[in-house]
C-alpha positions as CSV (number, residue, x, y, z in Angstrom):
1,M,0.2,0.0,0.1
2,S,1.4,3.2,-0.7
3,L,2.2,6.0,1.6
4,K,-0.5,8.3,-0.1
5,T,-3.0,5.4,0.2
6,K,-2.4,5.5,4.1
7,M,-2.2,8.9,4.7
8,N,-6.3,9.0,2.9
9,N,-7.3,5.9,4.8
10,R,-6.1,7.9,7.7
11,L,-7.5,10.9,7.1
12,K,-10.7,9.2,6.7
13,S,-10.4,8.0,10.2
14,I,-9.6,11.0,11.5
15,L,-12.5,12.6,9.9
16,C,-14.9,9.5,11.1
17,L,-13.4,10.7,14.8
18,V,-14.6,14.1,13.9
19,V,-17.9,13.4,13.2
20,A,-18.0,11.3,16.3
21,L,-16.7,14.6,18.1
22,V,-19.4,16.5,17.0
23,C,-22.0,13.8,18.1
24,L,-20.9,14.1,21.3
25,V,-20.7,17.8,21.7
26,C,-24.1,17.3,21.0
27,S,-25.1,14.3,23.3
28,F,-23.3,16.9,25.8
29,A,-21.0,13.9,26.9
30,P,-18.6,14.1,29.5
31,V,-15.2,15.6,29.4
32,S,-13.3,12.3,29.8
33,V,-15.2,11.1,26.6
34,Y,-13.7,14.1,24.6
35,A,-10.1,13.8,25.9
36,D,-10.1,10.1,24.5
37,V,-11.3,11.8,21.3
38,V,-8.3,14.3,21.7
39,G,-6.0,11.3,22.5
40,D,-7.1,9.4,19.3
41,L,-6.3,12.7,17.5
42,E,-3.2,13.2,19.0
43,D,-2.2,9.5,18.3
44,Q,-3.1,10.2,14.7
45,R,-1.4,13.3,14.4
46,N,2.0,11.8,16.4
47,E,2.0,9.6,13.6
48,L,1.8,12.2,10.9
49,D,4.8,13.7,12.6
50,E,6.8,11.1,12.5
51,E,6.5,10.5,9.4
52,I,7.3,14.3,8.5
53,K,10.3,14.1,10.7
54,E,11.5,11.2,8.8
55,N,10.9,12.8,5.4
56,E,12.5,15.9,6.6
57,E,15.4,13.9,7.9
58,K,15.8,12.0,4.0
59,L,15.0,15.5,2.3
60,D,17.8,16.9,4.9
61,Q,20.1,13.8,3.4
62,V,19.0,14.9,0.0
63,E,19.9,18.5,0.1
64,G,23.1,17.6,2.2
65,E,24.1,15.2,-1.0
66,I,23.7,18.0,-3.4
67,N,25.4,21.0,-1.6
68,K,28.4,18.5,-1.8
69,N,28.0,17.8,-5.2
70,E,27.8,21.3,-6.1
71,S,30.7,22.2,-3.9
72,K,32.3,19.2,-6.8
73,L,30.6,21.0,-9.3
74,D,32.0,24.0,-8.6
75,K,35.5,23.0,-7.9
76,I,35.1,21.0,-11.5
77,K,34.6,24.2,-12.8
78,S,37.1,25.8,-11.5
79,E,39.4,23.1,-12.7
80,I,37.8,23.9,-16.2
81,S,38.1,27.7,-16.1
82,D,42.2,27.0,-15.0
83,I,42.7,24.8,-17.8
84,D,41.3,26.8,-20.2
85,D,43.6,29.5,-18.9
86,E,46.2,27.5,-19.7
87,L,45.2,26.3,-22.9
88,S,45.2,30.5,-23.6
89,E,48.5,30.9,-22.5
90,L,49.7,27.9,-24.6
91,E,47.9,28.6,-27.5
92,D,49.5,32.1,-27.2
93,K,53.0,31.0,-26.6
94,I,52.8,28.5,-29.7
95,D,51.4,31.7,-31.8
96,E,54.3,33.6,-31.0
97,L,56.7,30.6,-31.9
98,N,54.8,30.0,-35.3
99,G,55.8,33.5,-35.7
100,D,59.5,33.3,-35.1
101,I,59.4,30.5,-37.1
102,S,57.8,32.0,-39.7
103,S,60.3,35.4,-39.4
104,L,63.6,32.6,-39.2
105,N,62.1,31.1,-42.6
106,T,61.9,34.7,-44.4
107,D,65.4,35.2,-43.1
108,I,66.3,32.0,-44.7
109,E,64.8,32.3,-47.8
110,T,66.3,36.0,-48.0
111,L,69.9,34.3,-47.1
112,T,69.4,31.4,-49.5
113,A,68.4,34.2,-52.6
114,D,71.5,35.9,-51.7
115,I,73.9,33.0,-51.5
116,V,72.2,31.9,-55.3
117,A,72.9,35.3,-55.7
118,I,76.3,35.0,-54.8
119,D,76.9,31.7,-56.5
120,A,75.9,33.8,-59.8
121,L,78.3,36.0,-59.2
122,I,81.3,33.6,-58.6
123,A,80.2,31.3,-61.6
124,D,80.3,34.7,-63.6
125,I,83.8,35.7,-62.0
126,E,85.0,32.1,-62.4
127,A,83.7,32.8,-66.5
128,Q,85.9,35.9,-66.7
129,I,88.9,34.5,-65.0
130,Q,88.6,31.6,-67.1
131,D,88.1,33.5,-70.3
132,S,91.1,36.1,-69.6
133,E,93.2,33.5,-68.6
134,E,92.7,31.8,-72.2
135,L,93.4,35.4,-74.0
136,M,96.1,35.9,-71.8
137,A,97.6,32.0,-72.7
138,D,96.4,33.0,-76.4
139,T,98.5,36.3,-76.1
140,K,101.6,34.5,-75.0
141,E,101.4,31.9,-77.5
142,Q,101.0,34.7,-80.1
143,L,104.0,36.2,-79.1
144,L,105.9,32.9,-78.9
145,N,104.7,32.2,-82.3
146,R,105.9,35.6,-83.5
147,L,109.5,35.0,-81.9
148,R,109.5,31.8,-83.3
149,E,108.7,32.8,-86.8
150,N,111.8,35.6,-86.7
151,Y,113.9,33.0,-85.5
152,M,112.9,30.5,-88.3
153,A,112.9,33.6,-91.0
154,G,116.9,34.1,-90.0
155,G,115.7,37.2,-88.4
156,G,118.5,38.6,-85.5
157,S,118.3,40.2,-82.4
158,K,117.5,43.7,-82.0
159,L,121.2,45.3,-82.6
160,E,121.0,43.1,-85.9
161,I,117.3,44.7,-87.0
162,L,118.6,47.9,-86.3
163,F,122.5,47.3,-88.3
164,A,120.1,46.6,-91.2
165,A,119.4,50.0,-91.5
166,T,119.8,51.6,-94.6
167,D,119.8,55.1,-92.7
168,V,119.5,57.0,-89.7
169,T,115.8,57.7,-90.1
170,S,115.3,53.9,-91.4
171,F,117.3,53.2,-88.1
172,L,115.1,55.2,-85.6
173,E,112.1,53.4,-87.4
174,R,113.0,50.2,-86.7
175,Q,114.2,51.2,-83.1
176,E,110.6,52.6,-82.6
177,L,108.7,50.2,-84.2
178,I,110.7,47.7,-81.4
179,A,109.9,49.5,-78.4
180,Q,106.2,49.6,-79.7
181,M,106.1,46.0,-80.1
182,S,107.8,44.9,-76.7
183,N,105.6,47.7,-74.8
184,N,102.3,46.8,-76.3
185,D,103.0,42.7,-75.3
186,T,103.9,43.9,-72.0
187,A,101.1,46.2,-71.5
188,L,98.6,43.8,-72.8
189,I,100.0,41.2,-70.4
190,N,100.0,42.9,-67.5
191,E,96.1,44.5,-68.4
192,M,95.4,40.7,-68.5
193,A,97.7,39.4,-65.2
194,A,96.2,42.7,-63.3
195,K,92.3,41.7,-64.4
196,V,92.9,37.8,-63.1
197,G,94.2,39.2,-60.1
198,E,91.1,41.3,-59.5
199,L,88.8,38.6,-60.6
200,N,90.5,36.1,-57.9
201,S,90.4,38.7,-55.3
202,L,86.6,39.2,-56.1
203,Q,86.3,35.5,-55.9
204,A,87.8,35.3,-52.6
205,Q,85.4,37.8,-51.3
206,L,82.3,36.5,-52.6
207,G,83.3,33.3,-51.2
208,E,83.9,35.0,-48.2
209,Q,80.5,36.5,-48.0
210,K,79.3,32.8,-49.5
211,T,80.6,31.1,-46.4
212,E,79.6,33.6,-43.8
213,L,75.6,33.7,-45.2
214,E,75.9,29.8,-45.1
215,S,77.3,30.1,-41.4
216,K,74.3,31.9,-40.5
217,K,72.0,29.8,-42.9
218,E,72.9,27.2,-40.6
219,D,72.2,28.9,-37.7
220,L,68.8,29.9,-38.5
221,K,68.3,26.4,-39.6
222,N,69.1,25.4,-35.7
223,D,67.1,28.3,-34.3
224,I,64.3,26.6,-36.3
225,Q,64.9,23.3,-35.4
226,Q,64.8,24.5,-31.4
227,L,61.6,26.4,-31.8
228,A,60.6,23.2,-33.1
229,D,61.5,21.3,-30.8
230,R,59.8,23.6,-28.1
231,Q,56.6,24.1,-30.5
232,T,56.3,20.5,-30.2
233,D,56.6,20.3,-26.3
234,L,53.8,22.8,-26.1
235,E,51.6,20.5,-28.4
236,D,51.8,17.8,-26.3
237,T,51.3,19.6,-23.3
238,K,48.3,21.2,-24.7
239,S,47.5,17.5,-25.5
240,T,47.6,16.7,-21.7
241,Q,45.6,19.8,-20.6
242,E,42.9,18.8,-23.5
243,D,42.5,15.6,-22.0
244,K,42.5,17.0,-18.7
245,K,39.8,19.1,-19.3
246,S,37.4,16.5,-21.7
247,E,38.0,14.2,-18.0
248,A,36.5,17.0,-16.2
249,M,33.7,18.2,-18.2
250,D,32.9,14.7,-18.7
251,K,32.3,14.8,-14.5
252,H,31.0,18.1,-14.2
253,E,28.1,16.4,-16.9
254,E,27.9,13.4,-14.5
255,L,27.5,15.7,-11.7
256,K,25.0,17.2,-13.3
257,G,22.7,14.4,-13.8
258,V,23.5,13.1,-10.0
259,I,22.4,16.7,-9.0
260,A,19.3,16.7,-11.0
261,E,18.5,13.4,-9.9
262,L,18.7,14.4,-6.4
263,D,17.1,17.8,-7.3
264,K,13.7,15.3,-8.4
265,D,14.3,13.8,-5.0
266,S,14.4,16.6,-3.1
267,E,11.1,17.8,-4.8
268,E,9.0,14.6,-4.2
269,Y,10.4,14.5,-0.8
270,K,8.8,18.6,-0.2
271,A,5.7,17.7,-1.6
272,E,5.1,14.6,0.5
273,I,6.0,16.9,3.3
274,A,3.9,19.7,2.3
275,R,1.1,17.3,2.2
276,Q,1.8,15.4,5.4
277,K,2.1,19.2,7.2
278,K,-1.4,19.4,5.5
279,E,-3.1,16.8,7.4
280,R,-1.3,17.6,10.3
281,D,-2.5,21.4,10.2
282,Q,-6.1,19.7,10.0
283,I,-5.4,17.5,13.0
284,D,-4.6,20.4,14.6
285,K,-7.9,22.6,14.0
286,Q,-9.7,18.9,15.8
287,I,-7.1,19.3,18.8
288,D,-8.3,23.6,18.4
289,E,-12.0,22.3,18.6
290,Y,-11.7,20.5,21.7
291,I,-10.5,23.7,23.3
292,K,-13.0,25.6,21.7
293,Q,-15.4,22.9,23.3
294,H,-13.9,22.7,26.5
295,G,-11.2,25.4,27.0
296,S,-11.7,29.2,28.9
297,S,-12.9,32.0,26.7
298,Q,-12.0,36.0,26.4
299,G,-14.1,37.5,28.9
300,D,-14.6,34.3,31.2
301,T,-13.7,34.8,35.2
302,P,-11.1,32.4,36.0
303,D,-11.3,30.0,39.0
304,E,-10.4,32.0,42.5
305,D,-8.3,28.8,42.8
306,Y,-5.9,29.8,39.9
307,N,-4.8,33.8,41.8
308,N,-5.2,35.0,38.0
309,D,-3.3,38.7,38.8
310,G,-4.0,39.2,34.5
311,K,0.3,39.4,34.0
312,M,2.3,36.6,32.6
313,L,5.5,35.9,34.0
314,W,8.5,34.7,31.9
315,P,8.6,30.8,32.0
316,V,12.3,30.0,32.2
317,P,14.0,32.2,35.0
318,G,17.6,33.2,35.3
319,S,19.6,34.7,32.6
320,T,18.3,33.5,29.3
321,R,18.0,34.4,25.5
322,M,15.8,33.5,22.8
323,T,17.1,31.3,20.3
324,A,14.2,31.2,18.2
325,G,11.2,33.6,17.5
326,Y,7.4,33.6,16.4
327,P,6.1,33.2,13.5
328,A,8.7,31.7,11.7
329,Y,12.7,30.3,12.3
330,S,15.1,31.9,10.2
331,N,14.7,29.5,7.4
332,G,11.3,30.7,6.7
333,D,9.7,27.6,8.5
334,R,6.6,28.0,10.4
335,H,7.1,28.6,14.1
336,M,4.5,29.5,16.4
337,G,6.0,29.9,19.8
338,I,9.1,31.2,21.2
339,D,12.5,29.5,22.3
340,I,14.2,29.8,25.6
341,V,17.5,28.6,26.5
342,R,19.7,29.5,30.0
343,T,22.8,31.6,29.7
344,D,24.2,31.5,33.7
345,V,23.7,27.5,33.7
346,T,23.2,24.7,31.7
347,T,20.0,24.6,30.3
348,K,19.0,20.7,30.4
349,G,17.2,20.0,33.5
350,S,16.7,23.7,34.8
351,P,13.2,24.3,36.0
352,F,10.8,25.9,33.9
353,R,7.9,27.9,35.6
354,A,4.0,28.5,34.8
355,A,3.6,32.0,33.4
356,Q,0.4,32.4,35.3
357,G,-2.0,30.5,37.5
358,G,-4.3,27.9,36.1
359,K,-5.2,24.1,35.1
360,V,-3.4,21.8,33.2
361,I,-5.5,20.4,31.0
362,I,-2.9,18.4,28.2
363,A,0.0,16.6,29.7
364,K,2.2,14.1,27.6
365,N,4.8,12.7,29.6
366,D,5.9,9.7,28.0
367,G,8.8,10.8,26.1
368,A,7.1,10.1,22.4
369,W,7.0,12.3,20.0
370,N,3.3,14.2,20.6
371,Y,4.0,16.4,17.4
372,G,7.1,17.2,17.6
373,F,6.3,18.5,21.1
374,G,8.1,15.8,22.8
375,N,6.6,15.7,26.6
376,Y,4.4,19.0,26.9
377,C,2.0,20.6,29.0
378,V,-1.0,23.0,28.4
379,I,-2.2,25.3,31.1
380,D,-5.8,27.1,30.7
381,H,-6.0,30.1,32.4
382,G,-9.4,30.6,32.8
383,D,-9.5,33.7,31.0
384,G,-9.2,32.5,27.5
385,K,-5.8,31.7,27.9
386,Q,-4.1,28.8,27.3
387,T,0.0,28.3,27.0
388,L,1.9,25.5,25.9
389,Y,5.4,24.2,27.3
390,A,7.2,21.9,25.2
391,H,10.3,19.6,24.9
392,A,10.4,19.1,28.7
393,Q,12.9,16.7,30.1
394,T,10.2,15.5,32.6
395,L,7.0,17.4,33.8
396,Y,6.2,17.8,37.4
397,V,2.3,18.0,36.7
398,S,-1.0,15.8,35.6
399,V,-4.3,17.0,33.5
400,G,-6.2,18.7,36.2
401,D,-3.3,20.1,38.5
402,V,-4.3,23.5,39.5
403,V,-0.7,25.7,39.5
404,Q,0.1,28.6,40.4
405,K,2.4,31.5,38.8
406,G,6.1,31.0,39.1
407,E,5.2,27.4,40.2
408,H,8.2,25.3,38.6
409,I,5.9,22.7,36.3
410,G,8.9,20.6,34.9
411,A,12.7,20.6,33.7
412,I,13.7,22.1,30.4
413,G,15.0,19.1,27.8
414,S,15.3,18.1,24.4
415,T,12.2,15.7,23.7
416,G,10.4,15.3,20.2
417,N,11.5,17.4,17.2
418,S,14.5,19.3,18.9
419,T,18.2,19.9,18.2
420,G,18.9,21.0,21.4
421,P,17.8,21.3,24.9
422,H,15.4,24.5,25.0
423,L,11.9,25.1,26.0
424,H,9.3,26.0,23.6
425,F,6.7,28.5,24.8
426,E,3.4,29.3,22.9
427,V,0.5,31.5,24.1
428,R,-3.1,30.4,22.5
429,I,-6.0,32.9,22.5
430,K,-9.6,31.2,22.7
431,K,-12.1,34.3,22.0
432,A,-15.5,34.7,22.3
433,N,-16.5,33.6,19.6
434,G,-15.1,30.1,20.2
435,D,-12.3,30.8,17.7
436,V,-8.9,29.5,19.1
437,S,-5.3,31.3,17.3
438,R,-1.6,31.0,17.9
439,V,-0.5,34.3,19.1
440,Q,2.8,36.1,19.4
441,P,4.5,35.4,23.0
442,L,5.9,38.3,23.4
443,D,2.7,40.0,23.3
444,Y,2.2,38.9,26.7
445,V,5.7,38.2,28.5
446,S,8.4,40.1,28.6
447,K,12.3,38.7,29.2
448,P,13.8,40.1,32.2
């Protein structure tokens, strides 16, 4: 049988009890009968409160898991952000290296072009040297041939050529011709030798420039290789970081799925708690109906035995402070009273007292859940006001007892729905028209 079906059956049972209560009221049944009816209602409400507590505990666990997973999610988001920053930095470095490599490649292309140009110049010079050397060799060969021909023709020395002159004019002309031939041949050979020397010197200079350029080119190639190695390292690091990011993203999506499931469970628990609280409120109304039928109303005169002086007393003696107020906790959940603890002595076991004289109409001292109140009691003060004291370690009073203002009626504890020792104190008012309401306790009591 589902929880919802059980709750519906329980609600039907409660409504039957309500009908029975109305019938009893109409037949003027004794108070003890009403007390039995209220007791049954209390049992029904206790069961609901127990179920609400269990669901609230489960909800707390689910919300705790949600918080833990959201913390993990935030951590992973931070890790992903750090990885993205590192990837961005790596990409900037890789882009910078690519720029450096591109610049070096441009420099190498320039040097290569220069080397090609120098190679062309060297080739041209080598061709010129070869041509000059060939020309010089031809000239030398021609001179040797001429001398050989003169010798073969019976030609003599310069003296013989001169002595062969018939007159002075002829002698001078022959001397001039011989001098010119000698000078021309010598100048031509010297000019060719000088040109070859210049070409050899230029060739040597170009060779040195070529060697220097080739050395620079080799250095640039080494620089490019170093940058390429560094780029490879950065690419490997980038790949590793991308793998880490991929793993983090997978974990991120997994946690989002877990949180989504937990949110679903959380909403289901919240819906169930809301439904159970609604049913509990319906039972509360039936209990208020009991007070409405049998409690005093505004305008009634209190019994003389109550010694009701019209002024309520702060229910906890000594130095105290409030830990929760009316009508809600700090988280917004309903809280229809005030919570009080001792600050001068240990709270647990300290006595609490009746805020005003009156008669005890409800007293639960069994250590059970009791609407979440644990051990609690309600005092009717005879003038339409009722006060409730909850979470007691133990009660000193029972139903039907008449107590006086300031009388110790129990010890502070942490029974029922309580996270620590304190006194939960409420004030309820039954108006002349019979309506019962919970009111702000600080309108009736003031902290000393």
